[in-house]
Residue, then its C-alpha position, 0 to 999 in steps of 0.5 A: m334448383v341451381f347448378y354450380l360448377l366447381s373449377i380449379t387451377a394452380e401453378l404447375e411446375n413440370i407436372t400435369d393432370l391434377q385430379p382426385h386420386g381415382g379420377c374426377d368422378d372418384p366415389n371416395f373423394s370428399y369435397y370440402f366447402k362451406v355453404k351459404c344459406e339462400n334463405c338467410g345468407e348465413i355461411s357455415q362456420k365449418a366446411t361441409c363434406v360431400s362425397i359421391s359414395e355417400t347418399v341420404p334419403l330426401t325428407n319427402g321420400r322421393g329419392t336420395t341426395n348426397l347432402v341434406q343439412k339444416c341452416k343453424l341460423c334459420g333452420r331451413e333445410g337444403t340439399i346438394q346432389m353431385v352431378t358426375g361426368q363433367g370433370q377434367p384434370l387440370t393440365l399443364e397447358l391450362s395452368q400456363s394459360e391461367k385457365f380453370s379446369p372443371l371438376m364437379v357440378f353440384d345441384c343445390r337447393g337452398y344452399e350455395p357452395v362457397d370457399f372450397s378447401f383443397g386437401d389430401g387425395w389428389k394425384a398428378k403426373s410429371t411431364s416425364g410420366t412419373n405419378f405422384d400422390v398429392d396433398l394440398s392441405e398446406g396449399e402447395f406440393a413439392e417433390y423431385d422427379e427422379d426419372g425426369e431429373c427435375p423438380v415438380g410442384i404445385s402452388n397457389p391452388r385456387a377454386s371457383f364456383r359458378v352457376v351453370k345451365k343444364i343443356e341437352r344436346s344430341g341426347r347428352t347432358h352438358y353444363a355451360 
């Protein structure tokens, strides 16, 4: 098993706390990304959808996972299990310092997640406190904050997956 941390960043203008609409562990938020088969290296042509609320039984009958999928090239089966409790909103401070914010950890067996797709279902708030529903399908978001009397925007959203280790400290699980 390999743990992959999905982290995001973007250029934020007068806006902060970018995250899935129901928070980082929103069970209704769908993550879309391509998967790379660890057996043959084939990358899926279409993005795979993974959601906390959707579970499927493992083929060996020992529990459930969020995704079971066969590679179209070699036929090998892989699974992806989402690990909640690790995400944090992307803040204006992180954005300005060009740092990434952790969003979700994926326990992957047989697949490597690649090429995350931003879409609809995000939320953020302006620096004056106005809440916005955000759609990043087009790669940017622009509005005007009436309360703060200023433009707000999100541009150049970027995501990265990196391998992390599971660490147990003081009875708590942490990924670094």
